[in-house]
Steps between C-alpha positions, in 0.01 A plus 500: 500500500357658818161384613312810406677615183238647260245573777374848584392567854322795664560523882294754695639641818842430336700780667575324824438191711356197342442670164858610470637160601266334246614733220866425586449123495292491181760714328768257600295223336490692167163674514428852383338675798298819549467632853227733611418699817362837601833688528712552191814592699483177701457302177794677346723406791380143486580488122848632563549236764380222275723624214337271237522731198231469236346193664360722779262792484305694760172696487347684788129434559258495792321170463192635690432713189352293219607747235859497614494119500373493146776739397759297678404178321479668167847659536661188626338298215617757248858486624526126556260367242280305744457420867550121563490511881336750740620502851241681715720603789414847591322561830520684830383495862420756767549537867128500571447125524183463720136563391450781743794691354397467140337787312329470160791685342763256638280203408486613136870558500570139603256353254621725217866404548459132577189393298371753254848557353558135440161482329590798269835339408338164421226677299760685299730208410232229440392606145842442345535172705175378365590589153822297526324231706804514729586697818587480866382712790675463831340680801713573807223461752575453878440243764238762609305385195477154661482582871331810633762571773475833681862555421422596143201717589141453400506715184820331369353157570181583323680623191720196489208263544335689217811462282495123563142472386563721193809293399343160552194590301704646218701187481186294457367736224826521302646156520352407160662804352843379598537759779636383843459682831737428783466636853783522761416557869807606689507529878709774656752642253773753572388782272420872538138416572610420852544868559121521510480269808346672806802393692855511371646168389850409636795416278517169677151409405546621143792258456268208589243598243479404135717723283391649173729266309304199652174617343673588177620143484139380530404734207776353292380146582158575374618703203729224370247210515380369156156615384349166599574580867329756725548602860159630632628565852845498656537578878847610609587565861810564719639169631421598857134586432203270578248450221204294612 
């Protein structure tokens, strides 16, 4: 039997990058997986690529809209029966990385996509997890949630620091309900989010970065631990990076 047979997983931002790699790996290990993202066409192409039949479904939703998130969780729960694991992966960045470049509109965009959306998803899945006294939430944060490096940009860093605080607090509140919260902090990853860098990233540099499959492997590690074990924080960096 595969490691995740019988488990149902919702992966946000599942149409590309880390989310798509995570969906692929979890499907390989026997899970039923729902992928979500803003664009239905992108999700449809991802589903065709994954080719997992009835063990895969997709549902378009903007996670910055609390009503769309609630509908997403209701529909996935209806079709799969329950959600055992939530992988909060959706997020974005912008080219305006410095404080002087930020506008209120761009600030709210970053917080909505990287912090508020994760909160909405947690809020929507927690009632059924509490009822079962079992559940796992895995947040794909960023090394920017541990180190406020200018590379990520101030708004992105603030959102990721906020996600860390939210997740750690939730873990403390829900541990007696059998709900675990794991947080992964990747360094540079070769995903489409790099297209929002102020300066283009060379193919040579992309090859030295983490790849989406590396982060997916970390998700699988956390997801397959027994209920007695929890991973509050896992930092993952390229081998050539310095983490001090």
